[in-house]
C-alpha angles and dihedrals in degrees: 000000000000118000094263092054091046091052090050091049092052093045095046094046091049091050093047093048091050093050099039102040120089117250092250091048095238097115135043123185098226094182093056093044092051093045092050094052094043092050094048095048093048092046096050103030104025125219126080118304130193126206122192123185130183144054100312151136116220145165120210145157117240138171112270111266094006106102139081133182130202130195112215127206097266101050091269118130135207117210121188122184142154110247116241119229113227115235 
């Protein structure tokens, strides 16, 4: 991702975590967090974006330069990437 997209990703993830995490920090609504990020990326940057959140291992195909990954405090990760279309 270019620096502007990275800044958006950080800002949007922070906002979503703040809104969708319980006050005591014991629960996060992963579905809402993922939906929020996906919607914002598709609205601003177009294309089809995927957001995966949790403690996972995965293999995927993404568009070159259009992905970012975050490690959260509890070993959970957030992965955001633009889906590649197969030709």
